[in-house]
C-alpha positions in Angstrom: 9.8 2.0 -25.9 13.5 1.3 -26.6 15.7 4.3 -27.6 18.3 3.0 -30.0 20.7 5.8 -28.9 20.5 4.8 -25.3 23.9 3.8 -23.8 23.6 2.0 -20.4 27.4 1.9 -20.1 27.6 5.7 -20.2 24.7 6.0 -17.8 26.3 3.6 -15.4 29.5 5.6 -15.4 27.7 8.9 -14.9 25.8 7.5 -11.9 29.0 6.3 -10.3 30.9 9.4 -11.1 28.4 12.3 -10.8 25.7 11.0 -8.4 26.8 8.5 -5.8 29.7 10.6 -4.3 27.3 13.5 -3.7 24.2 12.0 -2.1 23.2 10.7 1.3 23.1 7.0 1.8 24.5 6.2 -1.7 24.3 2.4 -1.0 20.5 2.6 -1.8 21.3 3.5 -5.4 24.1 0.9 -6.0 22.0 -2.3 -6.7 23.8 -5.6 -7.3 22.0 -7.2 -4.4 22.1 -10.9 -3.6 19.4 -12.6 -5.8 19.2 -9.7 -8.2 18.0 -10.9 -11.7 19.8 -9.6 -14.8 18.8 -10.6 -18.2 20.1 -10.0 -21.7 18.3 -6.9 -23.0 18.6 -7.7 -26.6 17.5 -11.4 -26.2 14.4 -10.5 -24.1 11.5 -9.1 -26.1 9.3 -7.7 -23.2 11.0 -5.2 -20.9 9.3 -4.1 -17.8 10.5 -1.5 -15.2 8.8 -1.8 -11.8 8.6 1.7 -10.3 8.0 2.1 -6.6 7.1 5.8 -5.9 8.9 6.0 -2.5 12.4 5.4 -1.3 14.5 2.3 -1.7 14.1 1.6 2.0 10.3 1.5 1.7 10.1 -0.2 -1.7 12.5 -3.0 -0.8 10.3 -3.8 2.2 7.2 -4.3 0.1 6.2 -7.9 -0.5 3.9 -7.1 -3.4 6.7 -5.6 -5.4 8.9 -8.7 -4.7 6.0 -10.9 -6.0 5.7 -8.8 -9.2 9.5 -8.9 -9.8 9.5 -12.7 -9.3 6.4 -13.4 -11.5 7.8 -11.4 -14.5 11.4 -12.7 -14.2 10.3 -16.3 -14.2 9.2 -15.8 -17.8 11.7 -16.5 -20.6 10.3 -13.7 -22.8 10.3 -10.9 -20.2 12.6 -9.1 -17.9 11.8 -6.9 -14.9 14.1 -4.3 -13.4 13.4 -1.8 -10.6 13.5 1.8 -10.0 12.6 3.9 -6.9 12.0 7.5 -6.1 15.4 9.1 -5.5 15.5 11.1 -2.3 15.3 14.9 -2.7 19.1 15.5 -2.8 19.6 12.8 -5.5 16.6 13.9 -7.5 17.7 17.6 -7.5 21.2 16.6 -8.6 19.9 14.3 -11.3 17.7 17.1 -12.6 20.5 19.6 -12.6 22.9 17.3 -14.5 20.3 16.0 -16.9 20.8 12.5 -15.5 17.6 10.5 -16.3 15.8 8.2 -13.9 17.4 4.8 -14.4 16.7 1.1 -13.6 18.7 -0.3 -10.8 19.8 -3.5 -12.5 21.1 -2.3 -15.9 21.4 1.5 -15.4 19.2 1.8 -18.5 17.0 4.9 -18.7 13.5 4.1 -17.5 12.1 5.7 -20.6 13.7 2.9 -22.7 11.5 0.1 -21.3 8.3 -1.1 -23.0 6.2 -1.0 -19.8 6.7 1.1 -16.6 4.6 -0.2 -13.8 3.9 1.9 -10.7 2.9 0.3 -7.4 0.3 2.7 -5.9 0.1 1.9 -2.2 -1.1 5.1 -0.8 -2.7 8.4 -1.8 0.3 10.4 -0.5 2.5 8.9 -3.3 0.8 10.6 -6.2 3.3 13.5 -6.6 6.2 11.0 -6.4 4.7 9.3 -9.5 4.9 12.6 -11.4 8.4 13.3 -10.1 9.6 10.0 -11.4 8.0 10.4 -14.8 9.5 13.9 -15.0 12.9 12.7 -14.0 12.6 9.9 -16.6 11.8 12.3 -19.4 8.4 10.8 -19.9 5.4 13.2 -20.5 3.4 13.5 -17.3 0.0 13.5 -19.1 -1.0 10.2 -20.9 -2.6 12.3 -23.7 0.8 13.8 -24.5 2.7 10.5 -24.9 3.8 9.3 -28.2 5.0 6.1 -30.0 8.5 6.3 -28.4 7.2 6.5 -24.9 6.7 3.4 -22.6 3.2 2.4 -21.6 2.6 3.6 -18.0 0.8 1.0 -15.8 -0.4 1.1 -12.2 -1.5 -1.6 -9.7 -1.9 -1.8 -6.0 -4.4 -0.5 -3.5 -4.4 2.9 -5.1 -6.1 1.5 -8.1 -9.3 0.8 -6.1 -10.1 4.4 -7.1 -7.8 5.2 -10.0 -9.7 8.4 -11.1 -7.5 11.0 -9.4 -4.5 9.6 -11.3 -6.4 8.9 -14.5 -4.7 11.7 -16.5 -1.3 10.2 -15.9 -1.9 6.5 -16.4 -2.2 4.6 -19.7 -3.5 1.3 -18.1 -4.5 0.2 -14.6 -4.4 -3.5 -13.5 -6.8 -4.2 -10.7 -6.4 -7.2 -8.3 -3.9 -9.9 -7.7 -0.7 -9.6 -9.7 -0.1 -13.3 -9.8 -3.4 -13.7 -11.7 -3.3 -10.6 -13.9 0.3 -10.5 -15.1 0.7 -13.8 -17.0 -2.2 -13.4 -19.5 -1.5 -9.6 -19.7 2.1 -10.1 -20.7 1.2 -13.0 -23.1 -1.0 -10.6 -25.0 1.3 -7.7 -24.8 4.1 -9.8 -26.2 1.9 -10.9 -29.2 1.0 -7.3 -29.9 4.5 -6.0 -29.7 5.8 -8.8 -31.9 3.2 -7.9 -34.5 4.4 -4.3 -34.6 1.1 -2.9 -33.2 1.1 0.9 -32.6 1.2 2.0 -29.0 -2.4 3.4 -28.8 -3.8 0.2 -30.5 -1.9 -1.9 -27.9 -3.6 0.1 -25.1 -7.0 -0.4 -26.7 -6.4 -4.1 -27.4 -5.4 -4.8 -23.8 -8.3 -2.9 -22.4 -10.7 -4.9 -24.5 -9.0 -8.2 -23.8 -9.1 -8.3 -20.0 -11.8 -7.3 -17.6 -9.2 -6.5 -14.9 -7.6 -3.8 -17.1 -8.9 -0.2 -17.1 -7.7 2.4 -19.6 -8.7 5.8 -18.2 -8.2 7.6 -21.4 -10.9 5.5 -23.1 -13.6 7.0 -20.7 -15.1 10.4 -20.5 -16.6 11.8 -17.3 -19.6 14.2 -17.2 -20.7 16.3 -14.3 -23.9 17.6 -12.6 -24.1 21.4 -12.0 -23.4 20.9 -8.3 -20.1 19.2 -9.1 -21.1 15.6 -8.5 -20.1 13.0 -11.1 -23.0 12.3 -13.5 -21.4 9.5 -15.5 -18.2 7.9 -16.6 -18.8 6.5 -20.1 -16.6 4.6 -22.6 -15.6 6.5 -25.8 -15.0 3.2 -27.8 -16.9 0.0 -28.2 -15.9 -3.4 -26.9 -14.7 -2.6 -23.4 -15.8 -4.7 -20.4 -18.9 -3.5 -18.6 -16.9 -3.4 -15.4 -13.3 -3.6 -14.4 -13.2 -6.7 -12.2 -10.3 -7.4 -9.9 -8.2 -10.4 -10.8 -8.2 -13.1 -8.1 -5.7 -15.9 -7.4 -7.9 -18.8 -6.8 -5.2 -21.3 -5.7 -3.4 -19.3 -3.1 -1.7 -22.4 -1.7 0.4 -22.9 -4.8 0.5 -19.3 -6.0 4.0 -18.1 -7.1 6.1 -16.8 -4.2 9.5 -15.1 -4.3 11.7 -17.6 -2.3 14.8 -15.9 -3.6 14.0 -12.3 -2.7 16.5 -9.5 -3.1 18.8 -9.0 -0.1 19.2 -5.3 0.2 22.6 -3.5 0.2 21.3 -0.6 2.3 19.3 -0.5 5.5 15.5 -0.9 4.8 12.4 -0.7 7.0 11.8 -4.5 7.1 15.0 -6.5 6.5 13.6 -10.0 7.0 11.8 -12.9 5.4 8.2 -12.0 4.9 5.7 -14.9 4.4 2.1 -14.1 3.4 0.2 -16.8 5.3 -3.3 -15.8 4.1 -4.9 -13.3 1.8 -8.2 -11.5 2.4 -9.7 -11.0 5.9 -12.7 -12.7 7.6 -13.5 -9.8 9.8 -15.0 -7.4 7.3 -14.5 -4.3 9.4 -16.5 -1.4 8.1 -13.6 1.0 7.8 -11.1 -1.3 6.2 -10.6 -0.9 2.4 -8.1 -3.8 2.3 -10.4 -6.2 4.0 -13.2 -5.4 1.5 -11.0 -5.5 -1.7 -8.6 -8.3 -1.3 -11.1 -10.9 -2.5 -12.2 -14.1 -0.7 -10.2 -15.3 2.3 -7.6 -17.8 1.2 -5.1 -19.6 3.4 -1.7 -21.3 3.0 -1.2 -24.5 4.9 1.4 -25.0 7.6 3.3 -27.4 5.4 3.4 -24.9 2.5 4.5 -22.1 4.8 7.3 -24.2 6.2 8.4 -25.1 2.7 8.5 -21.5 1.6 10.3 -20.5 4.8 13.0 -23.2 4.3 13.6 -22.1 0.7 13.7 -18.4 1.5 16.0 -18.9 4.4 18.4 -20.9 2.2 18.5 -18.0 -0.3 18.8 -15.1 2.2 20.0 -16.1 5.6 17.7 -13.6 7.3 17.4 -14.0 11.0 13.7 -13.0 11.3 10.6 -14.5 9.7 7.5 -12.3 9.7 4.1 -13.9 9.2 2.0 -11.4 7.4 -1.6 -10.9 6.4 -4.4 -8.4 7.1 -5.2 -10.4 10.3 -2.6 -13.1 10.9 -4.1 -14.2 14.3 -7.3 -15.2 12.3 -5.5 -18.0 10.5 -7.2 -21.2 11.6 -3.9 -23.1 11.8 -1.8 -20.3 13.4 -0.8 -22.5 16.4 0.5 -25.2 14.0 2.3 -22.7 11.9 4.1 -21.1 14.8 5.0 -24.3 16.5 6.3 -25.8 13.3 8.4 -22.8 12.4 9.7 -22.4 15.9 10.8 -26.0 16.0 12.6 -25.6 12.6 14.2 -22.2 13.0 14.4 -21.6 16.8 17.6 -23.7 17.1 19.2 -21.6 14.4 18.5 -18.4 16.2 15.8 -17.2 13.7 13.0 -15.3 15.4 9.4 -15.2 14.4 7.1 -12.1 14.4 3.5 -11.2 13.6 3.2 -7.5 12.5 -0.2 -6.9 14.2 -2.8 -8.9 16.1 -6.5 -8.5 16.3 -7.8 -9.0 19.9 -9.6 -12.3 19.4 -9.4 -15.4 21.6 -6.2 -16.5 19.8 -4.4 -13.4 21.0 -3.6 -14.7 24.4 -2.1 -17.8 22.9 0.3 -16.0 20.6 3.0 -14.8 23.1 3.5 -18.3 24.5 3.7 -19.8 21.0 6.4 -17.3 19.9 9.1 -18.9 21.9 12.0 -17.7 19.8 10.7 -14.2 19.0 12.7 -11.1 19.7 10.7 -9.7 22.6 11.1 -6.0 21.6 7.5 -5.2 20.9 4.0 -6.6 20.2 1.3 -4.8 18.3 -2.4 -5.1 19.1 -5.2 -3.4 17.2 -8.3 -2.5 19.3 -9.1 0.5 17.0 -11.5 2.1 19.5 -11.7 2.4 23.2 -15.3 1.4 23.9 -17.3 -1.7 22.8 -20.1 0.5 21.4 -17.9 2.2 18.9 -16.2 -1.1 18.0 -19.7 -2.4 17.2 -20.2 0.6 14.9 -17.1 0.0 13.0 -17.6 -3.8 12.8 -14.7 -4.7 15.1 -16.0 -7.5 17.2 -13.4 -7.6 19.9 -13.5 -8.0 23.6 -11.4 -6.2 26.3 -10.8 -9.4 28.2 -8.9 -10.9 25.2 -6.8 -7.8 24.9 -5.9 -7.7 28.5 -5.3 -11.5 28.6 -3.0 -11.2 25.6 -1.1 -8.3 27.2 -0.7 -10.2 30.5 0.7 -13.2 28.6 3.1 -11.0 26.7 4.4 -9.2 29.8 4.9 -12.6 31.5 6.8 -14.0 28.6 9.2 -11.1 28.6 7.9 -8.6 26.1 9.3 -5.1 26.7 6.8 -2.9 24.8 3.2 -3.3 23.6 2.0 -1.0 20.8 -1.8 -0.2 20.6 -3.4 1.1 17.4 -6.5 3.3 17.5 -8.4 5.6 15.2 -9.9 9.0 15.8 -12.8 10.7 14.0 -14.8 7.5 13.6 -18.5 7.7 12.8 -20.6 8.4 15.9 -17.5 9.0 18.0 -18.0 10.9 21.3 -15.8 12.4 24.0 -16.3 9.3 26.1 -14.8 7.2 23.3 -11.7 9.4 23.3 -11.3 9.2 27.0 -11.6 5.4 26.9 -8.5 5.2 24.7 -6.5 6.4 27.7 -8.2 4.0 30.0 -7.5 1.0 27.8 -3.8 2.0 27.3 -3.4 2.4 31.1 -5.0 -1.0 31.8 -2.7 -2.7 29.3 0.2 -1.1 31.0 -1.0 -1.9 34.5 -1.7 -5.6 33.9 2.1 -6.1 33.9 1.7 -5.7 37.7 -0.3 -8.9 37.6 2.8 -10.8 36.7 4.9 -9.3 39.5 6.4 -6.4 37.5 6.0 -2.7 37.3 3.8 -0.9 34.8 4.6 -1.8 31.2 5.7 0.5 28.4 2.8 1.1 26.0 3.2 3.0 22.7 -0.1 4.3 21.4 -0.4 5.1 17.7 -3.5 7.0 16.6 -4.6 7.4 12.9 -7.2 9.9 11.8 -10.1 8.0 10.2 -10.3 8.4 6.5 -13.4 7.0 4.7 -12.3 4.8 1.8 -13.9 3.5 -1.4 -15.6 0.1 -1.4 -16.4 0.2 2.3 -19.7 0.9 4.1 -18.2 4.2 5.3 -17.5 5.4 1.7 -20.8 7.4 2.1 -19.7 9.0 5.4 -18.2 12.5 5.7 -14.8 12.7 7.2 -14.4 14.6 10.4 -13.2 18.2 9.8 -10.0 19.9 10.8 -11.3 21.6 13.9 -12.7 18.3 15.3 -9.5 16.3 14.6 -7.3 19.0 16.2 -9.5 19.1 19.3 -9.5 15.3 19.4 -5.7 15.3 19.1 -5.5 17.6 22.2 -7.9 15.4 24.1 -6.0 12.3 23.4 -2.7 13.8 24.4 -4.4 14.8 27.7 -5.9 11.3 28.2 -2.6 9.5 27.5 -0.3 11.4 29.8 1.9 9.2 32.0 5.5 7.9 32.2 4.6 4.5 30.9 2.7 5.8 27.9 3.8 7.4 24.6 1.5 8.6 21.9 1.9 9.3 18.2 -1.0 10.8 16.3 -1.0 11.2 12.5 -0.7 14.7 11.1 -4.2 16.2 10.6 -3.4 18.2 7.4 -2.0 15.1 5.7 -5.0 13.0 6.7 -7.4 15.6 5.3 -5.5 15.6 2.0 -5.7 11.8 2.0 -9.4 12.1 2.6 -9.9 14.3 -0.4 -7.8 12.1 -2.7 -9.2 8.8 -1.5 -12.7 9.6 -2.8 -11.7 12.0 -5.5 -12.6 12.1 -9.2 -10.7 12.8 -12.3 -10.6 16.6 -11.7 -8.1 16.0 -8.9 -5.5 15.2 -11.6 -5.2 19.0 -12.1 -4.7 19.4 -8.4 -2.0 16.8 -8.2 -0.2 18.3 -11.2 -0.3 21.8 -9.9 0.8 20.7 -6.4 3.7 18.9 -7.9 4.7 22.0 -9.9 4.4 24.0 -6.6 7.0 21.6 -5.0 5.0 18.8 -3.5 6.8 15.4 -3.3 7.4 12.8 -0.7 4.1 13.8 0.9 4.1 10.8 3.3 7.2 12.1 5.0 6.9 14.7 7.8 10.1 16.6 6.7 9.0 17.0 3.1 5.2 17.4 3.3 4.1 20.8 2.1 0.5 21.6 2.7 0.9 25.0 1.0 1.8 23.3 -2.3 -1.5 21.4 -2.1 -3.5 24.5 -1.3 -2.0 26.1 -4.4 -3.0 23.0 -6.3 -6.7 23.1 -5.2 -6.8 26.9 -5.9 -5.3 26.5 -9.4 -7.9 23.8 -10.2 -10.8 25.8 -8.7 -11.7 22.9 -6.4 -12.5 22.7 -2.7 -11.0 19.8 -0.8 -14.0 19.8 1.6 -16.2 18.8 -1.4 -14.3 15.5 -1.5 -13.4 14.9 2.2 -16.3 16.2 4.2 -19.4 15.7 2.1 -21.8 12.8 2.7 -22.7 10.6 -0.3 -26.2 9.3 -1.0 -27.1 5.7 -1.9 -27.8 6.7 -5.6 -24.9 9.1 -6.2 -22.5 8.0 -9.0 -19.1 7.5 -7.4 -15.8 7.7 -9.3 -14.9 4.2 -8.4 -18.2 2.6 -9.3 -16.6 1.1 -12.4 -14.1 -0.8 -10.4 -15.5 -4.1 -9.1 -13.6 -5.6 -6.2 -16.4 -7.8 -5.0 -18.2 -5.2 -2.8 -21.9 -4.9 -3.5 -23.0 -1.2 -3.6 -26.4 -1.7 -2.2 -25.1 -4.0 0.5 -22.5 -1.4 1.5 -25.3 1.2 2.0 -27.4 -1.2 4.1 -24.4 -2.0 6.2 -23.7 1.7 6.6 -27.2 2.3 7.9 -26.8 -0.7 10.3 -23.6 0.9 11.6 -25.3 4.1 12.4 -28.1 2.3 14.1 -25.5 0.6 16.4 -24.8 4.0 17.9 
């Protein structure tokens, strides 16, 4: 809530004088980007700060945050400003100087806003949320916040199981922001205008919308063996389930056609167009495919319209067509040919971030006539058809190799293949097959009269996720994953092949947090106090801090990561309804095991 003593002018001067000259890459903290929205603070009753718990380079590449920024700032009664996690050098200096976390646009202290909304994209961002709250001067624990503190919200994939972060969040919004935010902000504006006390606002919003979850209004109980017994409301009038908000009309859903053009280098500095939402494949390991609601498409005409508008506002030289599986769009050929005809003559390239290996794959390289031919990503996930059937990935090697052949012939320099290790029913033969597939993709370049092609292989450790058939399955243990890592390095030796395998310790932590319960809040808090932050980054990940966190909480990470769940066990995320049927998930899990 607004602090009448706050002086954004003083804070702006302090940032310029005491912070920017002393940090790496100061441009990321400057703001003032093209298309930035600034509104009159005193004339705007609802003030929201969108907090991305990672660096500016990552957050500014995130389309979901751009959508939220646009949806809120379209309103006449609300403003939305941004903040990001300052890198360690900046955060340490701010802490030493007593310089609070600020919003990029106005340089106001984050604690002065009405609502602070965190985008939870990944389990490894949890300690960054605490670091940002701490730097902002906002109590870390929701139970310790008072009338002068902003209401702390969260959205994004991390809210599919909000329980590990429950102690730190006042409200959780589940589902599509375009559907959830307008009615939520309407009601909040009414409550604020009426002078409603902070805790009553939280209660009223939790009662008003079935896509809103207030963790503090629920109490967990436990079995003697540590399993969750129940998660029960402590007040009347709350929805029976928290159901994800869904944009029904995706064709005309709001889209940020005047996105911010960054001042500093970011990960994806380009136009990003979401061509479809949801995924028809329903892979058994994929949380996003199971939680993003029904499959909805944008038409080629609408995509062209959005591309024209966004290009006019940004001048970017690349257009990325994004979705969970862009090659599954039924009108992909029309989309690519239309955009290529419009933007190819202007030197604007097209890209698809990743491709499933279906029968459209071999068409894509020839359709991307104006694409920058640096690299093409294909996602077979597993080396053998048997294991692909287990995980629900109905793909054929012939489509993969045909697509690679087409890419090599059209001038692509590199193909990236994405696999997982530690999948249910995996065998040594499956690991060896990863090497064979990668070599075959490289060797088919010879079919077009060239030498072996360069293939980059990325391997992720499989982490069972909520709301998927594999939510019941134990994650592979450390010894297995380390051995598999060694085997894969041996299988992928060769001048034309490079391999990158995710860090085992980080994946094991992700596995514990992904299916964790509310008790992990103590682990996260103690890990943060022991120095954990930026856990997704190799140079800052500190496994020892997390070991201290689990020890302080008296919890064993193996209980969460490596334990099988039964069909009747109460799961921490059972309250969150994203459209996945619990009984159906169990049946599909049994079917997957039978595929072996």
